[in-house]
Backbone bond lengths (Angstrom), bond angles and torsions (degrees), N, CA, C in turn:
res aa  C-N    CA-C-N  psi(-1)  N-CA   C-N-CA  omega(-1)  CA-C   N-CA-C  phi
1 X - - - 1.445 - - 1.611 112.78 -
2 X 1.229 111.25 140.59 1.533 112.74 -178.05 1.628 109.68 -110.63
3 X 1.256 115.21 139.32 1.468 118.75 179.51 1.518 104.56 -114.34
4 X 1.334 113.85 132.90 1.426 120.28 172.98 1.609 114.87 -76.13
5 X 1.308 117.98 133.46 1.488 118.77 -179.63 1.494 106.49 -123.56
6 X 1.309 114.22 160.98 1.539 124.50 168.75 1.473 105.80 -134.92
7 X 1.403 118.09 121.06 1.426 121.93 -173.63 1.514 108.88 -102.13
8 X 1.335 116.81 133.40 1.476 124.38 179.21 1.533 107.20 -137.18
9 X 1.403 109.89 161.70 1.503 113.88 169.41 1.447 107.60 -134.22
10 X 1.335 114.36 152.98 1.562 121.57 166.60 1.488 108.39 -127.93
11 X 1.281 113.96 102.48 1.515 125.50 178.81 1.566 108.54 53.07
12 X 1.400 113.41 48.32 1.414 118.88 173.94 1.547 114.62 88.76
13 X 1.305 116.21 -8.19 1.456 118.53 175.48 1.501 106.52 -92.51
14 X 1.349 118.59 112.18 1.392 119.61 -171.51 1.506 108.45 -105.50
15 X 1.452 111.87 147.72 1.466 122.36 -177.82 1.506 111.14 -137.03
16 X 1.334 118.27 151.98 1.444 121.89 171.02 1.524 108.18 -108.77
17 X 1.349 119.13 124.50 1.420 119.82 -178.85 1.552 107.36 -93.87
18 X 1.272 117.47 123.09 1.494 122.24 176.46 1.515 107.81 -114.75
19 X 1.361 118.19 138.31 1.422 121.29 -171.86 1.578 105.89 -108.47
20 X 1.346 115.22 124.31 1.392 121.10 176.30 1.489 112.94 -52.19
21 X 1.288 113.46 -45.14 1.539 118.24 -167.82 1.594 108.51 -70.87
22 X 1.341 119.51 -14.87 1.360 122.18 -176.73 1.623 113.89 -102.89
23 X 1.379 115.66 9.47 1.363 115.86 -174.65 1.621 107.47 -146.21
24 X 1.303 112.55 163.52 1.491 117.10 -179.16 1.537 108.49 -101.45
25 X 1.323 115.04 1.21 1.453 121.04 177.76 1.446 109.32 -57.54
26 X 1.427 117.98 135.43 1.470 121.24 176.17 1.584 109.34 -105.68
27 X 1.283 117.97 162.43 1.387 124.76 -170.01 1.568 111.11 -59.05
28 X 1.347 120.12 -38.38 1.512 121.51 177.17 1.547 111.83 -61.33
29 X 1.411 121.05 -22.71 1.390 119.12 179.08 1.581 117.75 -91.09
30 X 1.405 112.90 -2.09 1.399 117.88 -170.01 1.609 109.82 -67.96
31 X 1.379 115.40 -45.31 1.497 107.91 -179.15 1.482 118.77 -56.25
32 X 1.388 114.65 -38.30 1.489 118.21 179.34 1.612 109.13 -70.13
33 X 1.262 116.29 -39.84 1.429 120.43 -179.92 1.586 109.88 -63.22
34 X 1.351 116.31 -40.53 1.439 125.74 -179.41 1.574 107.71 -62.90
35 X 1.300 116.05 -47.60 1.487 117.34 -176.06 1.557 110.06 -62.33
36 X 1.395 114.13 -38.60 1.440 118.99 -177.29 1.579 111.43 -72.86
37 X 1.319 116.37 -49.36 1.491 118.13 179.26 1.440 118.18 -66.84
38 X 1.380 121.50 -30.70 1.384 129.55 179.90 1.494 112.18 -78.36
39 X 1.209 122.70 -15.87 1.522 128.04 -172.08 1.590 104.93 -62.61
40 X 1.448 112.71 124.55 1.453 113.12 -175.67 1.624 114.87 -72.55
41 X 1.336 120.26 -11.62 1.361 117.88 175.84 1.474 118.59 -113.31
42 X 1.305 115.21 -21.81 1.453 116.69 -177.16 1.660 110.79 -118.98
43 X 1.235 114.03 -1.48 1.439 121.28 178.07 1.474 113.23 -124.33
44 X 1.375 118.46 -163.35 1.526 117.43 175.23 1.570 111.74 -73.38
45 X 1.301 110.69 -32.84 1.496 110.85 -179.18 1.480 113.82 99.03
46 X 1.343 124.37 118.19 1.474 126.63 175.07 1.453 107.45 -176.32
47 X 1.458 111.60 166.79 1.463 120.77 173.93 1.503 110.16 -77.26
48 X 1.236 115.86 -19.68 1.593 116.93 -175.83 1.490 111.35 175.79
49 X 1.312 111.00 173.01 1.515 119.86 178.16 1.508 111.06 -110.56
50 X 1.397 116.47 139.30 1.536 116.52 171.26 1.528 103.54 -111.18
51 X 1.344 111.95 116.52 1.417 120.57 -177.04 1.407 109.59 -93.82
52 X 1.399 118.14 112.28 1.533 124.04 -171.38 1.430 106.03 -98.61
53 X 1.329 116.11 128.91 1.540 125.23 178.77 1.578 108.98 -142.19
54 X 1.226 115.71 170.58 1.454 123.72 179.75 1.564 110.35 -70.88
55 X 1.257 118.58 157.39 1.458 125.22 173.82 1.519 110.69 -140.30
56 X 1.355 112.19 145.63 1.511 114.11 177.01 1.605 108.70 -90.28
57 X 1.342 116.77 -6.17 1.458 120.19 -172.06 1.575 110.02 -113.70
58 X 1.290 118.00 -10.71 1.461 119.21 -175.55 1.494 109.72 -152.78
59 X 1.402 119.31 -174.85 1.442 119.85 -175.87 1.523 106.29 -72.15
60 X 1.283 120.95 -27.13 1.502 122.38 177.06 1.507 106.96 -163.13
61 X 1.302 118.46 176.85 1.370 130.41 170.22 1.468 109.98 -120.51
62 X 1.339 114.84 139.02 1.556 117.23 173.55 1.554 107.27 -130.00
63 X 1.281 111.03 130.95 1.449 123.85 174.29 1.493 108.59 -107.63
64 X 1.381 115.09 128.23 1.444 118.64 -178.76 1.551 111.64 -101.10
65 X 1.271 110.48 130.89 1.469 118.27 176.41 1.514 109.33 -118.28
66 X 1.295 118.39 124.99 1.442 125.92 176.71 1.551 106.20 -70.08
67 X 1.362 110.87 161.09 1.496 117.07 178.39 1.523 117.44 -58.49
68 X 1.267 114.56 -21.16 1.520 117.21 175.06 1.509 113.70 -86.39
69 X 1.343 117.40 1.89 1.398 122.88 178.83 1.549 116.03 95.62
70 X 1.333 114.16 -8.77 1.496 115.67 178.68 1.460 114.47 -73.40
71 X 1.291 118.28 152.64 1.375 126.30 177.60 1.507 113.92 -81.77
72 X 1.384 121.85 140.98 1.429 123.35 175.42 1.505 108.88 -123.34
73 X 1.322 115.28 149.99 1.568 123.79 -179.20 1.515 108.92 -64.87
74 X 1.278 117.96 -44.83 1.476 121.51 -166.70 1.583 107.62 -159.68
75 X 1.462 114.52 157.00 1.367 118.33 167.42 1.595 102.03 -139.92
76 X 1.291 112.18 129.88 1.469 115.66 174.35 1.602 112.75 -68.41
77 X 1.390 115.51 -44.55 1.483 119.78 177.09 1.568 104.52 -65.45
78 X 1.327 118.38 -42.62 1.460 118.88 -175.81 1.491 115.66 -64.50
79 X 1.333 117.90 -30.11 1.443 125.62 172.40 1.557 110.04 -61.54
80 X 1.339 114.99 -49.45 1.443 118.64 178.33 1.492 113.01 -65.46
81 X 1.341 119.41 -36.39 1.483 120.30 176.47 1.496 110.09 -65.27
82 X 1.381 116.19 -43.45 1.449 112.85 177.49 1.462 116.33 -61.39
83 X 1.378 117.16 -37.73 1.480 123.04 171.85 1.533 112.31 -56.42
84 X 1.325 115.86 -44.77 1.499 115.85 174.13 1.514 112.61 -62.97
85 X 1.301 118.26 -40.49 1.548 126.04 -175.90 1.576 105.04 -60.52
86 X 1.390 114.17 -50.00 1.543 117.29 179.62 1.549 112.23 -67.15
87 X 1.353 115.66 -37.30 1.496 115.96 177.18 1.583 115.26 -62.78
88 X 1.405 114.01 -30.13 1.359 115.99 -177.85 1.570 109.97 -75.16
89 X 1.419 113.39 -19.86 1.494 115.31 176.84 1.516 110.02 -94.14
90 X 1.297 117.60 -25.89 1.517 120.71 179.87 1.504 106.39 -122.62
91 X 1.333 112.51 92.12 1.446 116.80 -168.58 1.597 112.88 -70.65
92 X 1.325 115.00 -21.61 1.445 114.04 -174.48 1.548 112.50 -96.13
93 X 1.361 113.65 -2.44 1.461 114.28 -178.79 1.542 108.80 -97.82
94 X 1.402 117.52 143.53 1.473 120.88 179.53 1.513 110.64 -120.70
95 X 1.266 125.00 0.45 1.402 130.48 174.77 1.461 112.52 -132.01
96 X 1.355 114.42 145.81 1.426 120.50 -178.78 1.596 106.75 -145.12
97 X 1.305 118.29 129.64 1.404 122.62 166.62 1.548 117.33 -91.62
98 X 1.296 113.93 119.87 1.511 118.75 -168.35 1.553 106.85 -117.70
99 X 1.379 113.83 131.00 1.381 117.41 168.39 1.499 115.95 -91.76
100 X 1.300 116.83 137.01 1.465 120.96 178.64 1.510 107.39 -125.08
101 X 1.266 113.59 -173.60 1.514 118.74 179.34 1.493 116.11 -71.51
102 X 1.324 118.44 -9.10 1.396 126.42 179.23 1.549 113.21 -121.82
103 X 1.264 120.00 14.93 1.474 122.29 172.44 1.453 114.31 131.96
104 X 1.412 117.69 -153.18 1.458 120.43 -178.39 1.529 109.27 -111.70
105 X 1.291 115.84 136.84 1.508 118.82 176.63 1.613 109.93 -133.68
106 X 1.305 110.48 138.72 1.517 120.07 -174.13 1.559 102.79 -96.21
107 X 1.391 113.90 131.19 1.413 121.08 174.32 1.473 107.66 -115.74
108 X 1.334 120.87 132.78 1.416 128.60 170.26 1.466 114.14 -111.96
109 X 1.337 113.05 131.00 1.528 118.79 175.99 1.446 110.84 -88.26
110 X 1.310 117.10 124.02 1.485 121.84 -177.44 1.541 107.57 -102.37
111 X 1.396 114.13 -148.97 1.468 122.36 -174.13 1.548 114.92 -64.05
112 X 1.266 115.62 149.07 1.406 118.92 175.80 1.569 108.37 -74.38
113 X 1.332 115.85 153.21 1.383 122.14 176.62 1.492 109.05 -149.07
114 X 1.367 121.45 164.16 1.423 120.89 -175.86 1.534 113.36 -48.34
115 X 1.245 110.57 119.23 1.507 114.51 170.76 1.514 112.89 87.26
116 X 1.346 119.60 -1.61 1.431 123.84 -177.71 1.542 118.88 171.45
117 X 1.358 117.86 -142.58 1.417 115.97 -175.43 1.623 105.50 -143.95
118 X 1.303 110.91 158.85 1.449 119.19 170.42 1.519 108.25 -85.53
119 X 1.294 119.51 129.34 1.445 122.02 179.49 1.457 111.85 -129.23
120 X 1.330 121.67 147.90 1.462 128.56 175.53 1.462 108.49 -119.58
121 X 1.357 115.32 136.61 1.498 120.31 171.86 1.537 109.75 -133.35
122 X 1.379 110.30 146.76 1.436 115.66 174.79 1.496 107.72 -90.06
123 X 1.268 119.76 138.64 1.518 125.62 -177.28 1.534 114.69 -110.69
124 X 1.312 114.54 5.66 1.465 119.12 -178.54 1.491 112.54 80.03
125 X 1.391 113.77 -158.09 1.386 121.84 -173.06 1.665 112.37 -104.81
126 X 1.281 118.24 136.70 1.431 118.56 -179.47 1.537 112.51 -65.81
127 X 1.358 113.93 157.08 1.499 118.53 -179.76 1.528 106.57 -131.24
128 X 1.268 114.85 123.46 1.470 118.93 -177.41 1.566 115.62 -110.39
129 X 1.364 113.99 -12.15 1.488 119.52 175.75 1.527 108.48 -57.65
130 X 1.316 112.97 122.23 1.501 124.80 -174.72 1.539 108.32 -48.04
131 X 1.368 115.41 -55.80 1.465 118.04 -170.91 1.515 113.52 -69.52
132 X 1.373 119.51 -10.00 1.382 122.17 179.81 1.595 107.47 -103.94
133 X 1.237 122.37 -6.05 1.500 122.40 -179.20 1.643 109.83 -73.58
134 X 1.336 124.59 -41.95 1.425 124.77 -21.20 1.451 122.53 -91.39
135 X 1.385 115.91 157.02 1.488 117.78 175.63 1.517 105.50 -136.75
136 X 1.410 109.93 134.36 1.467 114.72 176.08 1.608 108.81 -79.36
137 X 1.339 111.53 114.01 1.478 117.72 -177.97 1.465 110.03 -166.96
138 X 1.259 117.33 153.12 1.504 117.52 174.45 1.586 113.73 -81.24
139 X 1.377 111.29 -9.66 1.450 116.65 -176.71 1.552 111.91 -83.60
140 X 1.377 119.07 141.70 1.429 114.36 -177.09 1.559 114.79 -70.40
141 X 1.383 114.17 -22.52 1.429 121.30 178.49 1.558 107.07 -140.13
142 X 1.349 118.05 155.52 1.402 124.09 170.91 1.562 107.50 -119.88
143 X 1.257 117.74 94.28 1.484 125.65 178.39 1.436 111.55 -119.03
144 X 1.346 120.55 95.11 1.417 130.56 -174.25 1.532 108.73 57.67
145 X 1.284 113.18 44.52 1.523 123.13 -177.54 1.508 108.25 -105.36
146 X 1.296 121.56 153.57 1.456 121.99 178.06 1.489 112.83 -82.68
147 X 1.319 114.95 135.38 1.451 116.85 177.40 1.552 105.90 -129.36
148 X 1.324 119.51 143.10 1.418 127.00 -174.18 1.552 107.94 -73.38
149 X 1.326 115.21 114.91 1.465 124.82 173.80 1.610 104.23 -118.34
150 X 1.487 108.67 95.86 1.465 111.87 -172.69 1.488 110.87 61.61
151 X 1.322 120.50 -131.89 1.578 123.21 -179.33 1.440 113.35 -78.97
152 X 1.348 117.92 -8.15 1.532 122.61 -169.51 1.556 111.19 -105.98
153 X 1.298 114.87 137.31 1.467 122.05 173.62 1.550 103.92 -95.79
154 X 1.314 120.41 111.87 1.465 122.27 -172.58 1.585 108.01 -118.00
155 X 1.253 116.67 123.06 1.483 122.06 176.21 1.539 113.88 -66.39
156 X 1.331 114.44 129.41 1.461 123.94 -176.71 1.458 112.62 -154.65
157 X 1.387 116.50 162.93 1.485 119.24 172.88 1.554 105.95 -117.04
158 X 1.308 113.98 131.28 1.462 118.93 -177.10 1.560 110.31 -117.11
159 X 1.321 109.67 135.42 1.503 116.49 -179.00 1.444 110.94 -160.12
160 X 1.264 116.15 169.44 1.500 122.07 176.83 1.431 107.63 -118.29
161 X 1.338 118.41 141.65 1.519 124.86 168.96 1.517 105.55 -126.69
162 X 1.343 115.12 43.68 1.407 119.89 -173.59 1.485 114.03 104.98
163 X 1.418 113.50 -23.27 1.485 123.45 173.53 1.534 105.43 -149.06
164 X 1.352 116.45 160.46 1.513 120.05 -169.86 1.526 109.51 -77.61
165 X 1.369 114.49 145.04 1.439 122.40 175.18 1.523 113.45 -139.54
166 X 1.303 117.52 142.82 1.443 121.27 172.19 1.575 108.81 -116.28
167 X 1.175 123.72 113.56 1.538 125.35 -179.70 1.468 113.85 -97.67
168 X 1.334 114.99 124.93 1.442 121.69 -172.25 1.557 105.91 -119.84
169 X 1.310 117.64 128.57 1.486 120.25 179.56 1.530 107.96 -86.50
170 X 1.339 121.23 136.33 1.400 122.37 173.94 1.559 111.07 -139.07
171 X 1.380 114.37 156.59 1.383 118.24 176.22 1.514 118.28 -84.46
172 X 1.290 114.79 -13.19 1.413 124.80 175.72 1.527 114.89 -175.97
173 X 1.267 118.76 -173.68 1.404 118.91 -169.88 1.674 110.19 -119.82
174 X 1.353 113.01 17.93 1.436 118.44 179.20 1.510 115.05 -81.04
175 X 1.287 118.10 49.66 1.374 130.07 176.07 1.471 116.63 -151.30
176 X 1.302 122.93 163.81 1.439 119.82 -174.81 1.433 113.87 -82.65
177 X 1.437 113.27 77.74 1.421 123.29 -175.66 1.544 110.76 -62.96
178 X 1.303 116.47 -27.18 1.493 116.92 -174.13 1.559 107.75 -73.00
179 X 1.329 116.50 -38.62 1.481 117.35 178.43 1.571 109.76 -66.92
180 X 1.318 118.36 -41.63 1.439 123.55 177.49 1.583 108.51 -63.95
181 X 1.296 115.74 -40.81 1.518 120.27 -176.65 1.625 105.49 -63.90
182 X 1.322 116.83 -44.35 1.413 117.14 179.44 1.537 112.27 -61.81
183 X 1.316 116.20 -40.41 1.492 121.98 -176.94 1.578 109.94 -61.27
184 X 1.466 112.36 -42.22 1.453 120.13 -178.89 1.470 110.22 -68.83
185 X 1.279 117.62 -45.62 1.464 122.25 -179.21 1.459 111.45 -52.34
186 X 1.381 117.19 -47.60 1.516 124.78 -175.47 1.476 112.65 -93.78
187 X 1.292 121.76 11.10 1.514 120.34 -176.09 1.558 108.45 -73.50
188 X 1.292 115.20 148.79 1.433 123.30 -171.90 1.629 112.82 -62.35
189 X 1.341 112.60 -22.40 1.464 113.37 178.68 1.502 114.58 -74.46
190 X 1.307 117.97 -4.66 1.497 122.81 178.81 1.480 107.23 -115.99
191 X 1.298 118.83 89.61 1.559 122.95 -175.47 1.628 110.34 -60.70
192 X 1.179 117.28 -25.78 1.520 118.29 -179.56 1.578 108.58 -109.78
193 X 1.270 117.38 10.90 1.464 119.62 -175.39 1.551 108.72 76.39
194 X 1.334 114.72 -179.74 1.519 114.46 -178.29 1.564 105.40 -158.59
195 X 1.325 114.88 152.10 1.443 121.80 168.37 1.649 99.01 -86.59
196 X 1.398 104.82 156.92 1.529 116.57 -172.38 1.466 110.93 -132.44
197 X 1.370 114.18 122.34 1.462 117.07 178.90 1.572 110.62 -109.76
198 X 1.232 120.31 123.54 1.509 125.42 169.90 1.447 106.58 -97.13
199 X 1.313 116.55 120.17 1.437 121.09 -166.32 1.602 106.99 -126.30
200 X 1.392 112.89 129.54 1.447 119.82 173.90 1.613 104.30 -112.27
201 X 1.312 114.19 125.49 1.601 120.02 176.87 1.553 104.94 -78.15
202 X 1.266 115.15 118.54 1.477 123.42 166.77 1.466 116.64 -91.19
203 X 1.279 114.37 -36.10 1.503 121.87 170.34 1.605 101.43 -165.95
204 X 1.321 110.86 -172.42 1.463 121.42 -172.29 1.536 107.32 -75.05
205 X 1.303 115.94 -15.91 1.527 116.98 179.36 1.483 112.05 -125.95
206 X 1.352 117.85 7.84 1.519 119.63 175.70 1.454 110.61 -135.72
207 X 1.351 113.14 130.88 1.559 121.72 -176.39 1.549 108.79 -126.52
208 X 1.211 112.77 138.55 1.538 116.42 170.17 1.495 109.09 -104.80
209 X 1.383 117.78 133.58 1.431 121.36 -172.52 1.495 111.90 -137.97
210 X 1.335 111.82 136.83 1.501 123.57 166.41 1.501 110.17 -111.45
211 X 1.338 117.59 132.84 1.374 125.77 -167.60 1.508 114.14 -113.20
212 X 1.306 119.16 125.38 1.494 126.73 166.44 1.456 109.72 -107.39
213 X 1.377 123.25 109.35 1.387 122.79 -174.74 1.492 110.70 -98.28
214 X 1.243 117.55 139.98 1.462 125.22 179.13 1.525 106.87 -60.65
215 X 1.284 116.11 125.81 1.483 118.65 176.53 1.524 114.82 84.87
216 X 1.305 118.80 -8.14 1.477 117.74 -168.87 1.608 106.04 -132.84
217 X 1.319 116.19 -33.70 1.480 122.44 178.53 1.538 106.95 92.57
218 X 1.302 115.51 -148.27 1.474 119.83 -176.91 1.506 111.30 -70.91
219 X 1.300 120.63 123.20 1.426 124.58 -178.17 1.478 112.20 -118.85
220 X 1.312 119.89 163.36 1.457 119.98 -178.32 1.469 112.53 -67.55
221 X 1.383 121.15 -28.04 1.443 123.43 170.95 1.485 109.29 -165.87
222 X 1.331 115.69 -179.20 1.469 120.62 173.85 1.455 107.71 -151.58
223 X 1.252 117.87 128.45 1.478 124.79 177.13 1.549 112.69 -64.50
224 X 1.341 110.91 -56.91 1.489 118.25 -178.39 1.569 104.07 -69.44
225 X 1.215 125.21 -26.76 1.415 120.87 179.24 1.488 111.59 -71.57
226 X 1.378 115.36 -41.45 1.470 119.27 175.05 1.535 106.95 -59.74
227 X 1.259 122.50 -48.11 1.433 124.62 177.40 1.523 112.28 -52.83
228 X 1.413 114.53 -52.48 1.434 114.51 -175.05 1.559 114.05 -66.44
229 X 1.311 115.95 -27.98 1.439 122.28 175.25 1.526 108.81 -63.98
230 X 1.264 118.86 -51.12 1.449 120.05 -177.17 1.563 110.97 -64.38
231 X 1.305 120.42 -45.34 1.434 125.82 177.21 1.536 110.80 -54.72
232 X 1.442 113.67 -46.90 1.448 117.38 179.84 1.397 114.13 -63.10
233 X 1.379 117.18 -40.20 1.428 114.14 -179.88 1.535 118.10 -80.60
234 X 1.410 114.97 -17.22 1.444 115.80 165.60 1.505 111.56 -64.29
235 X 1.317 117.97 -43.15 1.425 126.18 -178.41 1.600 110.83 -57.73
236 X 1.356 111.56 -35.57 1.428 118.92 -178.32 1.640 110.86 -85.46
237 X 1.269 115.18 -4.70 1.403 120.33 -177.56 1.456 113.84 72.37
238 X 1.270 119.80 27.80 1.502 125.25 -175.67 1.539 114.47 -108.46
239 X 1.374 117.44 -8.84 1.425 119.52 178.82 1.532 112.28 -145.03
240 X 1.296 119.96 166.47 1.445 130.57 171.70 1.519 107.69 -74.77
241 X 1.315 117.97 166.80 1.392 125.36 177.29 1.609 112.19 -79.25
242 X 1.276 111.68 -12.02 1.462 116.82 -178.74 1.603 105.90 -122.44
243 X 1.326 119.79 115.03 1.428 123.89 -171.73 1.473 110.27 -135.06
244 X 1.350 113.99 154.91 1.502 118.38 165.62 1.500 106.16 -112.45
245 X 1.328 112.07 132.90 1.499 119.80 -172.35 1.566 106.42 -116.35
246 X 1.311 111.75 121.29 1.473 118.95 -173.25 1.515 115.41 -96.26
247 X 1.254 122.70 136.23 1.409 129.06 168.63 1.456 115.63 -125.88
248 X 1.305 117.81 175.00 1.492 123.33 -175.42 1.534 108.23 -54.41
249 X 1.413 117.68 -37.94 1.498 119.63 -166.85 1.574 108.69 -107.48
250 X 1.291 119.29 10.91 1.387 115.42 176.84 1.575 107.79 147.68
251 X 1.368 116.81 -158.13 1.375 119.10 -175.06 1.573 111.71 -142.31
252 X 1.265 114.69 159.73 1.530 125.42 177.57 1.402 111.68 -128.24
253 X 1.370 120.19 136.59 1.498 124.16 178.16 1.541 108.46 -100.05
254 X 1.351 111.72 130.68 1.544 115.35 -179.88 1.470 106.12 -123.38
255 X 1.378 115.72 136.93 1.428 123.39 174.62 1.613 105.29 -125.95
256 X 1.378 112.85 123.47 1.484 119.53 172.54 1.550 104.62 -105.27
257 X 1.323 116.80 107.26 1.474 126.71 -176.07 1.552 110.55 -71.64
258 X 1.370 116.21 116.37 1.434 120.83 -177.34 1.591 113.65 -70.37
259 X 1.362 112.69 -19.73 1.494 115.70 -177.93 1.550 107.34 -90.67
260 X 1.261 122.86 -40.70 1.478 126.84 -173.45 1.476 112.58 -94.13
261 X 1.351 116.23 -25.90 1.458 125.62 -169.83 1.473 113.31 70.76
262 X 1.289 121.22 4.61 1.435 126.68 176.92 1.513 113.94 -77.98
263 X 1.343 115.18 146.02 1.521 120.91 175.76 1.520 106.68 -98.25
264 X 1.343 118.52 136.41 1.391 123.72 171.19 1.588 110.24 -119.59
265 X 1.322 116.63 132.06 1.445 119.26 -176.70 1.535 108.16 -125.39
266 X 1.312 116.45 128.75 1.469 124.99 -174.83 1.633 109.12 -124.72
267 X 1.321 115.31 134.43 1.441 118.21 177.57 1.466 109.61 -177.68
268 X 1.334 116.99 175.17 1.519 122.38 176.78 1.438 118.81 -81.62
269 X 1.267 118.14 150.32 1.460 123.54 165.17 1.485 108.11 -135.40
270 X 1.297 115.02 152.74 1.599 116.39 -173.08 1.597 101.86 -143.43
271 X 1.294 108.75 146.16 1.526 120.45 169.43 1.471 108.86 -79.37
272 X 1.251 118.77 142.81 1.611 122.08 178.65 1.440 110.28 -118.68
273 X 1.373 120.92 -54.56 1.432 119.77 -179.97 1.508 114.67 -171.45
274 X 1.270 123.41 171.44 1.417 121.74 178.17 1.517 107.91 -143.81
275 X 1.344 111.86 161.33 1.477 114.01 -175.62 1.547 113.17 -179.16
276 X 1.340 117.28 -165.09 1.454 117.28 175.35 1.471 108.99 -128.88
277 X 1.333 111.15 138.60 1.518 121.02 -178.43 1.489 109.59 -111.42
278 X 1.289 112.72 128.06 1.538 123.50 -177.17 1.485 106.17 -81.14
279 X 1.337 117.79 125.79 1.410 127.08 176.44 1.483 106.93 -86.08
280 X 1.325 118.70 122.45 1.489 119.70 -175.60 1.561 106.66 -75.58
């Protein structure tokens, strides 16, 4: 059986969009299919799959599957990619309401740019309460607090922006941050695992970030990771509420609105290719 896919990327974070209406695949088969199709050598290759299905609450529902087959609550880059995918189908529409595993998010399609479009999505309000992130700790919140990662107590800020994040401040990236990222992702203090952001402060409005994503590893960028980093640094008094977050493949703009408490994420997304994947 063949499965139709549409490949996009958002600042180097690449996803394959699969449409439920166009395939006989059932939900229980998605983790295995995701592992196969996302494999960089034997599949199409991607950081994850965006499973597009119908919704009674929104224009559509998207379920995010990481490259290892695990399900994720939300993806900021994935939301913008789905916005672009829908805009390519509905040329006259510029806004789409999308249901995810953590709620409803509005995506707006902005100006065209080389290879794609600029899109903005709302990510909701951040959550710092430890039991809701979740983090196993006796503390009500973990804000630049030490957590045990193996034999080391490492200071970090933990929050959810629809999915869990651990934000770690660094002076630079001349260390094996990927090994440390994997250790933090799978640490016992995070019962659901966590995404990890290593953040270097360039100024109060510019951050440099390396991302370790839960279930995918090192990725070109992360939309919710950029949002989590900005919110965490605002809480620490180290950045403004409007920041530009730099990655190897480009940048994302994050605004944490002081009046509404809502996070807004803006950045590019681009179509790459489409085709059919043969399921073995």
